[in-house]
C-alpha positions in Angstrom: 39.5 -6.3 37.1 37.2 -7.6 34.5 38.8 -9.8 31.9 38.5 -9.6 28.1 38.0 -12.4 25.7 40.9 -11.2 23.6 43.6 -8.7 23.7 43.5 -8.3 19.9 43.8 -4.6 19.2 41.4 -4.9 16.3 38.6 -6.1 18.5 36.3 -3.8 20.6 37.1 -4.3 24.2 34.1 -5.4 26.3 34.6 -6.1 30.0 32.9 -9.2 31.5 31.9 -10.1 35.0 32.1 -6.6 36.4 30.6 -6.3 39.8 30.4 -2.5 39.8 27.0 -2.0 38.1 25.4 -4.2 40.7 27.2 -2.6 43.7 26.4 0.9 42.2 22.7 0.1 42.1 22.7 -0.9 45.7 24.6 2.2 46.7 22.1 4.5 44.9 19.2 2.6 46.4 20.6 3.1 49.9 21.2 6.8 49.2 17.7 7.5 48.0 16.1 5.5 50.8 18.2 7.5 53.3 17.3 10.8 51.6 13.6 10.0 51.6 13.8 9.2 55.3 15.8 12.4 56.0 13.1 14.5 54.3 10.5 12.8 56.4 12.4 13.5 59.7 13.1 9.9 60.4 16.0 9.3 62.8 17.9 6.9 60.5 17.4 9.0 57.4 20.5 11.2 57.5 23.0 8.4 58.4 21.5 6.1 55.8 21.9 8.8 53.2 25.6 9.4 54.1 26.2 5.7 54.2 24.8 5.5 50.6 27.0 8.4 49.5 30.1 6.7 51.0 29.2 3.4 49.2 28.7 5.2 46.0 32.0 7.0 46.2 33.7 3.6 46.9 32.0 2.1 43.9 33.0 5.0 41.6 36.6 4.8 42.9 36.9 1.1 42.2 35.0 1.3 38.8 37.1 4.2 37.4 40.2 2.5 38.8 39.4 -0.5 36.6 38.9 1.7 33.6 42.2 3.5 34.2 44.0 0.1 34.5 42.3 -1.2 31.3 43.4 2.0 29.5 47.0 2.0 30.5 47.3 -1.7 29.7 46.5 -1.0 26.1 43.1 -2.7 25.9 41.3 0.2 24.3 41.5 0.8 20.6 40.2 3.5 18.3 36.6 2.3 18.4 36.6 2.4 22.2 38.0 5.9 22.1 35.2 7.0 19.8 32.7 5.5 22.2 34.1 7.4 25.1 34.0 10.6 23.1 30.4 10.1 22.1 29.5 9.2 25.7 31.1 12.4 27.0 29.4 14.5 24.3 25.9 13.1 25.2 26.7 13.6 28.9 27.5 17.3 28.4 24.4 17.7 26.2 22.3 16.3 29.1 23.9 18.8 31.4 23.1 21.6 28.9 19.4 20.5 29.0 19.5 20.4 32.8 20.6 24.0 33.0 18.4 25.1 30.2 15.4 23.9 32.2 16.4 26.2 35.2 17.2 29.1 32.9 13.8 28.5 31.3 12.1 28.7 34.7 13.9 32.0 35.4 12.8 33.4 32.0 9.2 32.2 32.4 8.9 33.7 35.9 10.3 37.1 34.9 8.7 37.4 31.4 5.3 35.8 31.9 4.3 34.8 35.5 5.1 38.1 37.2 3.4 40.3 34.5 0.3 38.1 34.6 0.2 38.2 38.4 0.4 42.0 38.4 -2.5 42.3 35.9 -0.6 43.2 32.8 -2.0 42.1 29.4 -4.6 39.4 29.9 -3.7 39.0 33.6 -6.3 41.3 35.1 -8.5 38.4 36.3 -5.4 36.6 37.6 -4.4 39.6 39.6 -7.9 40.0 41.0 -8.2 36.4 42.0 -4.7 35.7 43.3 -3.1 38.9 44.5 -5.1 42.1 44.0 -2.9 45.1 44.1 0.3 43.2 43.4 2.9 45.1 41.3 5.5 43.1 39.4 9.2 43.8 39.8 12.4 41.9 39.7 13.8 40.6 42.0 10.6 39.7 43.8 9.5 38.0 46.9 6.1 39.7 46.9 5.2 42.5 49.2 7.6 43.0 52.1 5.1 41.9 54.7 4.7 38.5 52.9 7.7 36.3 53.6 10.1 39.1 54.5 12.3 41.4 52.5 15.8 40.6 51.2 18.7 42.3 49.5 20.4 41.0 46.3 24.1 40.4 45.8 25.8 43.1 43.7 27.1 41.7 40.4 30.3 43.7 40.6 31.7 42.3 43.8 32.3 38.6 44.4 30.3 37.5 41.3 32.6 39.5 39.0 35.7 38.2 40.9 34.5 34.6 40.5 33.8 35.3 36.8 37.4 36.4 36.3 38.6 33.3 38.3 36.6 30.9 36.1 37.7 32.6 32.8 41.3 32.4 34.0 40.9 28.7 34.8 39.7 28.1 31.2 42.9 29.7 30.0 45.1 27.6 32.3 43.4 24.3 31.4 43.9 25.1 27.7 47.6 25.9 28.4 47.9 22.5 30.2 46.4 20.8 27.2 48.9 22.4 24.8 51.7 21.5 27.2 50.6 17.8 27.2 50.4 17.7 23.4 53.9 19.3 23.2 55.3 16.8 25.7 56.2 19.3 28.4 55.3 17.4 31.5 56.4 20.0 34.0 54.4 22.8 32.4 51.5 20.4 32.2 51.5 19.8 35.9 51.9 23.5 36.7 49.1 24.7 34.5 46.8 21.9 35.5 47.6 22.5 39.2 46.8 26.2 38.7 43.4 25.2 37.2 42.6 23.1 40.3 43.6 26.0 42.6 41.4 28.4 40.7 38.5 26.0 40.9 38.9 25.7 44.7 39.2 29.5 45.0 35.9 29.9 43.1 34.2 27.5 45.5 35.6 29.3 48.5 34.3 32.6 47.4 30.9 31.1 46.5 30.7 29.7 50.1 31.5 33.2 51.4 28.8 34.6 49.2 26.2 32.2 50.5 27.1 32.8 54.1 26.8 36.6 53.5 23.4 36.1 51.7 21.9 34.0 54.5 23.3 35.9 57.5 23.2 39.5 56.4 20.9 39.9 53.3 18.1 37.6 54.4 18.4 36.0 50.9 17.7 32.3 51.3 16.3 29.4 49.2 12.9 30.4 50.6 13.0 34.0 49.4 10.3 33.7 46.8 10.9 32.9 43.2 14.1 35.0 43.1 15.7 33.1 46.0 14.7 29.7 44.7 16.0 30.3 41.2 19.1 32.1 42.4 20.2 29.2 44.7 19.1 26.4 42.4 21.1 27.9 39.5 24.2 28.9 41.4 24.1 26.0 43.8 23.9 23.3 41.0 26.6 25.2 39.2 28.8 25.1 42.3 28.1 21.3 42.5 29.4 21.0 38.9 32.5 23.1 39.8 33.1 20.8 42.7 32.9 17.7 40.6 35.0 19.3 37.9 37.7 20.2 40.4 37.8 16.7 41.7 38.1 15.4 38.2 40.9 17.8 37.5 42.7 16.6 40.6 42.4 13.0 39.5 43.8 13.9 36.1 46.7 15.8 37.7 47.7 12.7 39.7 47.5 10.6 36.5 49.6 13.1 34.7 52.1 12.9 37.5 52.3 9.1 37.0 52.8 9.6 33.2 49.6 8.0 32.1 49.0 10.2 29.1 50.8 10.6 25.8 50.7 13.4 23.2 48.3 11.4 21.0 46.4 9.4 23.6 44.9 11.5 26.4 41.1 11.4 26.0 40.5 11.4 29.8 42.3 14.8 30.0 40.3 16.1 27.0 37.0 15.0 28.5 37.6 16.8 31.8 38.7 19.9 29.8 35.5 19.8 27.8 33.5 19.6 31.0 35.4 22.5 32.6 34.8 24.7 29.6 31.1 23.8 29.8 31.1 24.9 33.4 32.8 28.2 32.4 30.1 28.9 29.8 27.3 28.2 32.1 28.7 30.6 34.7 28.8 33.4 32.1 25.1 32.9 31.5 24.5 32.9 35.3 26.5 36.1 35.8 24.5 37.8 33.1 21.0 36.7 33.7 21.1 36.1 37.5 23.4 38.8 38.8 23.5 41.6 36.2 20.1 41.7 34.6 
C-alpha cells in the first residue's frame, strides 16, 4: 500500500509510490493491441485481448483494494471526501454525454436523415442521387431486398418487464441507503442483496431478448440504422448495468464486513448514484427505442 507523509487528519492525503497507474497503462496497452489484432483477424489478437482484460481486472482489484484499506484506516478527511464526490459527479456527467451522443444519433437519423433520403423537404436531389424511390419509415433497414427484413421487439413484453425490474431496483437501493443511515445492518444487507438480484435478473432477460432478436427476428447489429442504434444503446446500457451490479456486489461484501458508518459511507452513495443514473437512462431507452 502506498504510504503517506503524515497521518494528520488536517492534511489532504496523497498516496506516494503507487505502482497501479503504471501497471494499468500496460494492461490497457495490451488490451488495445489485442483488440486491434482481433479486428484484423490475427491469430494472436483474441488471446492478447483477453490477457489484457485479465491484467486490467487484476490492476483494478489491487488499486481499489488499496483505496479501501486507506479509507478504513482513517487516512481520508473531509477534503478527500469532497474530491471523491466531485470525481464521481464528473464521471456520471461524462456518461450522460456518452449516452446523449447515441440518443442524438438516433434522433438525427429519424428526424433528418430518413426524410432527406426519401425526398422530403429539400431532399429531392438527395433521394434522386442516393436512393430513388426510397420511402422513409421507422424502423428502417431500407427496402426488404436490400439487407433483409427484420421484426422489432414489442415494447410491452420483456422491455416492460425489465423496466419494472430496474425501477424496483431503484427502490431497493434507496431502502438500503436508509437502512445504512439508520444503523440497521441486517435490513441494509437484505435490501442491497435484493438490488443485486434485480440487476442480475435484468441482465438475464436482456440476454434472452438478444438471443430471440438474432435467432428469430433477424434483428442484428447489421440491420441498418435501426439495428445499429438499437444494439449500441441497449448494449452499452447493459454493460453499465453489469458494471453497476458488480459494484453493488463489492459494496455488499464491504457492508457485511462493517466498513461503513451512518455518517461515512460515500462509496455506497457513489454506487447508488450510478445505479439511479442507469435507471434513468433505461427509461429514455424504453421510451425512444422500444415505444416510439
